[in-house]
C-alpha positions in Angstrom: 172.0 135.5 62.7 168.5 134.1 62.6 169.4 130.7 64.1 169.1 129.6 67.7 172.0 128.5 69.8 172.2 124.9 71.0 172.1 126.1 74.6 168.6 127.6 74.0 167.3 124.6 72.1 168.0 122.1 75.0 165.4 123.5 77.4 162.8 123.7 74.6 163.4 120.1 73.5 163.4 118.9 77.1 160.1 120.6 77.8 158.5 119.0 74.7 159.7 115.6 75.8 158.3 116.0 79.3 155.0 117.2 77.8 154.8 114.1 75.6 155.7 111.8 78.5 153.3 113.4 81.0 149.9 111.6 81.0 146.9 113.7 79.9 144.9 114.8 83.0 141.2 113.9 82.9 138.4 114.2 85.5 136.5 110.9 86.0 132.8 111.3 86.8 130.7 108.8 88.8 126.9 108.9 88.9 124.0 106.7 90.1 123.2 106.0 86.4 119.4 105.6 86.6 117.1 107.0 89.3 113.4 106.3 89.8 111.4 108.7 92.0 107.7 109.3 92.7 105.9 112.3 91.4 105.8 115.2 93.8 108.7 114.0 95.9 112.3 115.2 96.1 115.3 113.3 94.8 119.1 113.6 94.9 121.0 113.5 91.7 124.3 112.1 92.8 127.5 113.0 91.0 131.1 112.4 92.4 134.4 112.8 90.7 138.1 112.0 90.9 140.9 114.3 89.8 144.7 114.3 89.9 144.7 118.0 90.7 143.8 119.3 94.1 140.4 120.8 94.4 140.5 124.6 94.6 138.7 127.8 93.6 139.1 126.9 89.9 136.7 124.0 90.2 133.5 124.4 88.1 130.4 122.2 87.9 127.7 122.4 85.3 124.4 120.5 85.4 122.2 120.4 82.3 119.0 118.6 81.3 117.9 116.9 78.1 114.1 116.0 78.0 113.2 112.4 77.3 110.8 113.5 74.5 113.5 115.6 72.8 114.1 119.3 72.6 117.0 121.6 73.4 119.3 121.1 76.3 118.3 123.2 79.4 120.4 124.7 82.1 119.9 123.3 85.6 122.7 124.4 87.9 126.2 125.9 88.0 128.9 125.9 90.8 132.0 128.0 91.0 133.2 128.7 94.5 129.5 129.4 95.3 126.4 127.7 94.0 124.4 129.5 91.2 120.9 128.1 90.9 118.8 129.0 87.9 117.0 132.4 88.0 114.4 131.4 85.5 113.0 128.4 83.7 111.5 125.1 84.8 114.1 124.5 87.5 113.8 127.9 89.2 113.4 127.5 93.0 113.4 123.7 92.5 117.1 122.8 92.6 119.6 123.3 95.4 123.3 122.4 95.9 123.8 119.2 97.9 127.5 118.6 97.3 130.8 119.0 99.0 133.8 119.6 96.7 136.3 118.7 99.4 134.8 115.2 99.4 134.6 115.3 95.5 130.8 115.4 95.7 129.0 117.7 93.3 125.4 116.4 93.7 122.3 118.4 93.6 118.8 118.1 95.1 115.7 118.4 92.8 112.5 119.3 94.6 108.8 118.6 93.7 109.3 116.3 90.8 107.1 116.5 87.8 106.5 114.1 85.0 108.1 116.4 82.5 111.3 116.1 84.6 111.9 112.8 82.9 115.1 112.8 80.9 118.8 112.8 81.2 120.8 115.1 83.5 124.4 115.7 82.7 127.1 116.5 85.2 130.3 118.2 83.9 133.2 118.9 86.2 136.4 120.9 85.4 139.2 121.1 87.9 142.1 122.8 86.2 144.4 121.6 84.9 142.1 118.6 84.8 139.6 119.9 82.3 139.0 116.9 80.0 137.0 113.8 80.6 133.6 112.3 80.0 130.4 113.9 81.2 128.4 112.0 83.8 124.8 111.2 83.1 121.8 110.5 85.3 118.6 109.1 83.8 115.6 110.2 85.8 112.3 108.5 85.6 109.3 110.1 87.4 106.6 107.6 88.2 103.2 107.4 90.0 104.5 104.8 92.4 108.0 103.5 92.9 108.5 99.9 91.7 109.9 97.7 94.4 113.3 96.2 93.5 114.8 92.9 94.5 116.9 94.8 97.1 113.7 96.1 98.7 112.2 92.7 98.9 115.4 91.3 100.3 115.5 94.1 103.0 111.9 93.4 103.7 112.5 89.7 104.2 115.5 90.3 106.4 113.6 92.8 108.5 110.7 90.4 108.8 113.0 87.6 109.9 114.7 89.8 112.5 111.3 90.9 113.8 110.2 87.2 114.0 113.3 86.3 115.9 112.8 89.2 118.4 109.2 88.1 119.0 110.3 84.5 119.6 113.0 85.6 122.1 110.4 87.7 123.9 107.9 84.8 124.0 110.6 82.5 125.4 111.7 85.0 128.0 108.1 85.6 129.1 107.4 81.8 129.2 110.5 81.2 131.4 109.5 84.1 133.6 106.0 82.8 134.2 107.2 79.2 134.6 109.7 80.3 137.3 106.9 82.4 138.9 104.6 79.4 138.9 107.2 77.1 140.5 107.9 79.8 143.1 104.2 79.9 144.0 104.0 76.2 144.2 107.1 76.0 146.4 105.6 78.7 148.6 102.3 76.7 148.9 104.2 73.6 149.8 106.1 75.4 152.5 102.8 76.8 153.9 101.2 73.3 153.9 104.2 71.8 155.7 104.1 74.6 158.2 100.4 74.1 158.9 100.9 70.3 159.1 103.8 70.7 161.6 101.7 73.2 163.6 98.8 70.7 163.7 101.1 67.9 164.8 102.6 70.0 167.5 99.1 70.9 168.7 98.1 67.2 168.8 101.3 66.4 170.7 100.5 69.1 173.3 96.9 67.8 173.6 98.1 64.2 174.1 100.6 65.3 176.7 98.0 67.3 178.6 95.6 64.3 178.6 98.4 62.1 179.9 99.2 64.5 182.8 95.6 64.5 183.8 
């Protein structure tokens, strides 16, 4: 009387097996890792994600902050269908939404950086049924001046080389232009000299002819 029939147990067992075989869905987070920005400027805290589930209205994004010198975790930003910036606290009127969920981008923009903004920013994304996964972190360092990296020096070297090549090309083109102009002027002078010489010879021939006729 209290037992279950085999016909009812088959779907239950099948469901348990499918659940065991189905991989656990997890959101994968990608961030820029470490960011260095100058005091008083604005910076973008990049956070993107990948998910097996399609992005819909159930998507939620939570940004929090842990100061470098310690202390409790602080709320930074929340997104669910619409962005919800903080209404109070240190980040009030200083953080805006800069993401696009359709492109799996949930980044934010932090304005007017201060030295006490140094610390770790966490980006947590839940896209049901993908609700598990590691939290992304961005380590922000606010400095007086930005240190130039090797990439900067490489870009500077490439830019300088390109500028030098452009200058060389311009010099060569101008040199060829003036050389052609000089040759043209010389050719024109030669033609003028020849014309004058022919005119003089013709005048001499006319004079000789007139003398002979006399």
